[in-house]
C-alpha positions in Angstrom: 151.8 46.0 58.0 150.7 49.5 59.0 147.2 50.6 58.8 148.2 53.3 56.3 149.3 50.7 53.8 146.4 48.3 54.4 144.6 47.3 51.3 140.8 48.1 51.3 138.4 45.2 51.2 137.1 44.2 47.8 133.4 44.6 48.3 132.2 45.9 44.9 131.1 43.7 42.1 131.0 44.2 38.3 127.5 45.7 38.5 128.5 48.2 41.2 131.7 49.2 39.2 129.6 49.7 36.0 127.1 51.8 37.8 129.8 54.1 39.1 130.6 55.0 35.5 127.0 55.3 34.4 126.0 57.2 37.5 128.7 59.8 36.8 128.1 60.1 33.1 124.3 60.0 32.9 123.8 63.0 35.2 121.8 66.1 35.0 123.7 67.2 31.9 121.6 65.1 29.6 118.6 67.4 30.3 120.5 70.4 29.2 123.1 69.3 26.7 120.5 67.8 24.3 119.1 71.2 23.7 122.6 72.7 23.3 123.5 70.1 20.7 120.2 70.6 18.8 120.7 74.4 18.8 124.1 74.1 17.2 123.9 71.0 14.9 120.1 70.6 14.4 118.9 67.0 14.0 122.6 66.0 13.6 122.7 66.2 17.4 122.2 62.4 17.1 125.4 62.1 15.1 127.2 64.4 17.6 126.5 62.1 20.6 127.4 59.0 18.5 130.8 60.5 17.5 131.5 61.6 21.0 130.8 58.1 22.2 133.3 56.7 19.6 136.0 59.2 20.7 135.4 58.4 24.3 135.8 54.6 23.6 139.4 55.2 22.6 140.1 57.1 25.8 138.3 54.4 27.7 140.5 51.7 26.1 143.5 53.5 27.5 142.0 53.6 31.0 141.0 49.9 30.7 144.5 48.9 29.7 146.2 50.9 32.4 143.7 49.6 35.1 144.4 46.0 34.1 148.1 46.6 34.2 148.1 48.7 37.4 145.3 47.4 39.6 145.7 50.0 42.3 143.2 52.5 43.7 143.8 56.2 42.9 143.0 56.3 39.2 145.2 58.8 37.4 147.4 59.2 40.5 148.3 55.4 40.4 149.1 55.6 36.7 151.3 58.7 37.0 153.2 57.3 40.0 154.4 54.3 37.8 156.0 56.7 35.3 156.9 60.0 36.9 158.7 60.9 40.1 157.2 61.2 43.5 156.5 64.9 43.5 154.5 64.7 40.2 152.4 61.8 41.4 151.9 63.5 44.8 150.6 66.7 43.1 148.5 64.6 40.8 146.8 62.8 43.6 145.9 65.9 45.5 144.6 67.6 42.3 142.3 64.6 41.6 141.0 64.7 45.2 140.3 68.4 45.1 138.6 68.1 41.7 136.3 65.3 43.0 135.4 67.3 46.1 134.7 70.5 44.1 132.6 68.6 41.6 130.7 66.9 44.5 130.1 70.3 46.1 128.7 71.7 42.8 126.4 68.8 42.3 125.2 69.3 45.9 124.4 72.9 45.2 122.5 71.7 42.1 120.6 69.1 44.1 119.2 71.6 46.6 117.1 73.8 44.3 115.9 70.7 42.4 114.8 69.1 45.6 112.9 72.3 46.5 111.4 72.2 43.1 110.2 68.7 43.7 108.6 69.7 47.0 107.0 72.7 45.2 105.5 70.6 42.4 103.7 68.5 45.0 102.6 71.6 47.0 104.8 71.3 50.1 106.8 74.5 49.8 106.8 77.8 47.8 108.8 78.1 44.6 112.5 77.7 45.2 113.3 81.4 44.5 110.7 82.4 47.2 112.0 80.1 49.9 113.7 82.1 52.7 116.5 81.3 55.1 116.5 79.6 58.5 117.5 81.7 61.5 120.0 80.0 63.8 119.1 80.3 67.5 121.5 82.2 69.7 123.3 83.5 66.6 122.5 86.5 64.5 122.8 84.6 61.2 120.5 83.0 58.7 121.3 80.0 56.6 119.6 79.6 53.2 117.5 76.5 53.0 119.2 75.4 49.8 122.6 75.5 51.3 121.4 73.6 54.3 119.9 70.9 52.1 123.2 70.7 50.1 125.1 70.3 53.4 122.8 67.5 54.6 123.1 65.7 51.3 126.9 65.7 51.4 126.9 64.7 55.0 124.6 61.8 54.4 126.6 60.4 51.5 129.9 60.9 53.3 128.5 59.0 56.3 127.3 56.2 54.0 130.8 55.9 52.5 132.3 55.8 55.9 130.0 53.1 57.2 130.5 50.7 54.3 131.8 50.9 50.7 129.4 48.1 49.8 126.4 49.9 51.2 127.4 53.1 49.4 127.9 51.3 46.2 124.6 49.4 46.5 122.7 52.6 47.2 124.2 54.4 44.3 123.5 51.4 42.0 119.8 51.6 43.0 119.6 55.4 42.3 121.3 54.9 38.9 119.0 52.1 37.9 116.0 54.3 38.9 117.3 57.2 36.8 117.9 55.0 33.7 114.5 53.4 34.1 112.8 56.8 34.1 114.7 57.7 30.9 113.7 54.4 29.3 110.0 55.1 30.2 110.4 58.6 28.5 111.9 56.9 25.4 109.1 54.3 25.2 106.4 57.0 25.5 108.2 59.1 22.9 108.4 56.2 20.5 104.6 55.6 20.9 103.8 59.3 20.4 102.0 60.2 17.1 104.5 63.1 16.7 107.4 60.6 16.5 105.6 58.6 13.9 105.6 61.6 11.6 109.0 62.9 12.7 111.3 64.4 10.0 115.0 64.6 10.5 115.6 66.6 7.4 117.5 68.7 6.7 120.0 66.8 8.9 122.5 69.7 9.1 121.8 73.4 9.7 121.7 75.5 6.6 124.2 78.0 7.9 127.2 75.9 8.9 126.4 72.6 7.3 128.2 69.4 8.5 130.9 71.6 10.1 128.4 72.4 12.9 129.1 68.9 14.3 132.6 69.9 15.6 131.6 72.7 17.9 128.6 70.7 19.1 130.9 67.8 19.9 133.3 70.0 21.9 130.5 71.5 24.0 128.8 68.2 24.8 131.8 65.9 25.3 131.6 66.6 29.0 128.5 64.4 29.0 130.8 61.3 28.6 133.1 62.1 31.5 132.9 59.9 34.5 134.0 56.5 33.5 137.5 57.3 34.8 136.0 57.3 38.3 135.8 53.5 38.1 139.6 53.3 38.2 139.8 55.2 41.5 138.2 52.3 43.4 140.2 49.5 41.7 141.2 47.8 44.9 137.7 47.8 46.3 136.4 45.9 43.2 136.5 42.1 43.1 138.9 40.7 40.5 139.9 44.2 39.3 142.1 43.1 36.4 139.1 41.6 34.7 136.1 43.6 36.1 137.5 47.2 35.8 138.0 47.0 32.0 134.6 45.3 31.7 133.0 48.0 33.8 134.5 50.8 31.8 133.2 49.5 28.5 129.9 48.3 29.8 129.2 51.8 31.3 130.3 53.5 28.0 128.2 51.2 25.8 125.1 51.6 28.0 125.5 55.4 28.3 125.9 55.8 24.5 122.7 53.8 24.0 120.8 55.8 26.5 122.0 59.1 25.1 121.2 58.2 21.5 117.7 56.9 22.4 116.9 60.1 24.4 118.3 62.5 21.8 116.5 60.6 19.0 113.1 60.7 20.8 113.6 64.3 21.8 114.5 65.5 18.3 111.8 63.3 16.8 109.0 64.6 19.0 109.9 68.2 19.8 111.9 68.8 16.6 115.4 70.3 16.6 114.1 73.9 16.8 111.7 73.1 19.7 114.4 71.2 21.6 116.8 74.1 21.1 114.2 76.7 22.2 113.5 74.7 25.3 117.2 74.6 26.2 117.7 78.3 25.5 114.6 79.3 27.5 115.9 77.1 30.3 119.0 79.2 30.7 117.0 82.4 31.0 114.4 81.6 33.7 114.6 81.5 37.5 113.4 77.9 37.6 114.7 76.6 34.3 112.7 74.0 32.4 115.1 71.6 30.7 114.8 70.5 27.1 113.2 67.3 28.2 110.7 69.2 30.5 108.4 69.7 27.5 106.6 66.4 27.1 106.1 65.1 23.5 102.7 65.4 22.1 100.4 62.6 23.0 102.0 62.1 26.5 100.2 62.8 29.8 101.8 66.2 30.2 100.9 66.7 33.9 102.3 63.3 34.8 105.5 63.8 32.7 105.9 67.3 34.1 105.9 66.0 37.7 108.0 62.9 36.8 110.6 65.1 35.1 111.7 66.3 38.6 112.7 62.8 39.6 115.4 62.1 36.9 116.9 65.5 37.4 117.1 65.1 41.2 118.3 61.5 40.8 120.9 62.7 38.3 122.4 65.2 40.9 122.3 62.6 43.6 124.1 59.9 41.6 126.7 62.3 40.2 127.3 63.8 43.6 127.7 60.3 45.2 129.9 59.1 42.4 132.3 61.9 42.9 132.3 61.6 46.7 132.8 57.8 46.6 136.3 57.8 44.8 137.5 60.9 46.7 138.4 58.8 49.8 140.4 56.1 47.9 142.2 58.8 45.9 143.2 60.7 49.0 144.1 57.6 50.9 146.1 56.2 48.1 148.0 59.5 47.7 148.7 59.6 51.5 149.7 56.0 51.9 151.8 55.4 48.8 153.5 58.7 48.1 157.1 58.6 49.1 157.0 62.4 49.3 154.6 62.0 52.2 156.8 59.3 53.7 159.8 61.6 53.5 157.9 64.4 55.2 156.9 62.0 58.0 160.5 60.7 58.2 161.9 64.2 58.4 159.4 65.0 61.2 160.4 61.9 63.1 164.1 62.7 62.7 163.5 66.3 64.0 161.4 64.9 66.9 164.3 62.5 67.8 166.8 65.4 67.6 164.6 67.6 69.8 164.2 64.8 72.4 168.0 64.2 72.4 168.8 67.8 72.8 166.1 68.1 75.6 167.5 65.2 77.5 171.1 66.5 77.1 170.0 69.9 78.4 168.2 68.4 81.4 171.2 66.2 82.3 173.5 69.2 82.0 171.3 71.2 84.2 171.2 68.5 86.9 175.0 68.2 86.8 175.4 71.9 87.3 173.0 72.0 90.3 174.8 69.1 91.9 178.1 70.9 91.6 176.6 74.0 93.1 
């Protein structure tokens, strides 16, 4: 068997596969989309996230069924290849790979300013917008520090993936558990807050649009539930994939929905729908945007929460970036190794090379014969 068709080692367990989905879904978006949902639907933002979770469950059921029937790495590419022709699956595989790489690059660019913000909070550097560039010796160029940090983050995660899939999965699992733990602490402090004890969720719907406001809010926040599909891209690297992949998809969805509902409920109950919406709107208009969860509920140690808020945002970017870089390698490898389009290109190149060698040898033999005759 050639190295190109060699199956990867199954090193990831059910927990690692579940954390791939959770790490991709519970990203930095939760700190922004909560305010967006509250601005559109008011306290009904809780219903918005619940309905989005229900809709996502049906899509997740399809992915779970396909992954159990087609336990191959590549995700959507592997499924398309079973139904459509080679060219369609070949294009699908490369589209997925480019999408994962672009998403990873965007998360890396989001990670850099948040890392600088964390350093600024603890007094190590100036505010992110005031940090300058680094001059490159012997070259008349300057590299922005944020870009350099993004490059280093991507390089570190790619190197970790290259060293060991198990090590990469374990590291991402740890980061995801830390992020979820911080959100749980936020929820517990919020539930103990005096403001939550007197919270009012009425009127449930905004007076202008009524219950119809749920639909646009669902459409704009549905992206928060994307990421469970990444589990299917590493199917062959998961132990007992026919059983563990469907379990991981549903466990990650259930856990994510619970975390989202808890965070949104506490945020709306302590800050109020208007306060949560104002925080989200203000965050999009300031150089260093505070997120809707940046304003700690009344009764919480605001200085501690303000500093701790940097960690889940930073962790969210790290896990989302890692989760998109992790499946990019299996998606690309699966596309290259299994696509008959690629094999045909290689076969055509081999035929052309053989023809060229034959013509070259014929030409050399003809030249030698002519010289002998002369």
